[in-house]
matplotlib code that plots the C-alpha trace (Angstrom):
import matplotlib.pyplot as plt

x = [18.6, 16.3, 13.2, 11.1, 7.5, 5.3, 2.5, 0.0, 2.1, 2.3, -1.5, -2.0, 0.3, -1.3, -4.8, -3.4, -1.9, -5.0, -7.1, -4.8, -3.7, 0.0, 1.9, 4.3, 5.5, 8.5, 6.1, 4.4, 7.7, 8.6, 5.3, 5.7, 9.2, 7.9, 5.1, 7.7, 9.9, 7.0, 6.0, 9.6, 9.8, 6.6, 7.9, 11.1, 9.1, 6.8, 9.8, 11.4, 8.1, 7.9, 11.5, 10.6, 7.5, 9.4, 12.0, 9.3, 7.7, 11.0, 11.6, 8.4, 6.3, 2.9, 0.4, -0.4, -3.7, -6.1, -9.9, -9.9, -7.5, -9.7, -12.8, -10.9, -9.7, -13.3, -14.5, -11.8, -12.7, -16.4, -15.7, -13.5, -16.2, -18.8, -16.6, -16.0, -19.7, -20.6, -17.9, -19.3, -22.9, -21.8, -20.0, -22.9, -25.1]
y = [27.7, 29.4, 27.6, 28.7, 27.7, 27.3, 29.8, 27.1, 26.2, 29.9, 30.3, 27.1, 28.5, 31.9, 30.4, 28.5, 31.7, 33.8, 31.2, 31.2, 27.6, 28.7, 31.9, 32.0, 30.3, 29.1, 27.3, 25.7, 24.4, 23.2, 21.3, 19.9, 18.6, 17.1, 15.3, 14.1, 12.8, 11.0, 9.4, 8.3, 6.8, 4.8, 3.8, 2.4, 0.6, -0.9, -2.1, -3.6, -5.4, -6.6, -8.0, -9.8, -11.2, -12.4, -14.0, -15.7, -17.1, -18.2, -20.0, -22.0, -19.9, -18.5, -19.7, -18.9, -17.0, -18.1, -18.0, -21.7, -21.2, -18.3, -20.6, -23.2, -20.7, -19.4, -22.9, -23.6, -20.4, -21.3, -24.8, -23.5, -21.1, -23.8, -26.1, -23.2, -22.4, -26.1, -26.3, -23.1, -24.4, -27.8, -26.0, -23.8, -26.7]
z = [-1.4, -3.9, -5.0, -8.1, -7.9, -10.9, -11.3, -10.3, -7.2, -6.3, -6.6, -4.5, -1.8, -2.0, -1.4, 1.6, 3.0, 2.4, 4.1, 7.1, 6.6, 6.0, 6.8, 3.7, 0.5, 2.5, 4.9, 1.9, 0.6, 4.1, 4.4, 0.9, 1.8, 5.1, 3.2, 0.6, 3.4, 5.0, 1.7, 1.1, 4.6, 4.0, 0.6, 2.1, 4.8, 2.2, 0.1, 3.2, 4.0, 0.4, 0.6, 3.9, 2.3, -0.7, 1.5, 3.5, 0.4, -0.9, 2.4, 2.0, 4.4, 3.5, 1.0, -2.6, -2.8, -5.5, -5.7, -4.7, -1.8, -0.5, -0.6, 1.3, 3.9, 4.3, 4.8, 7.4, 9.3, 9.2, 10.5, 13.3, 14.3, 14.3, 16.4, 18.9, 19.1, 19.7, 22.4, 24.1, 23.9, 25.4, 28.3, 29.0, 29.9]

ax = plt.figure().add_subplot(projection="3d")
ax.plot(x, y, z, "-o")
ax.set_aspect("equal")
plt.show()
């Protein structure tokens, strides 16, 4: 396979070679493809997670997040923390 790099890409690769980061333009292309593969893998994983999340919401799981629901959740967490602290203090005596 023959790959034609733009002048900017060649200069970028040349700087990496001159600094010792890479050994050749071919290595630069290989690294770019490796990074692209990794990005695509993460993209596929994200889309699968998104699909599972949507299915979960469609099945009635989860909760809608609004400013009000976040305030309610924060209040619930504070109350559970207070209750746990009170129980710990009661058990300490």
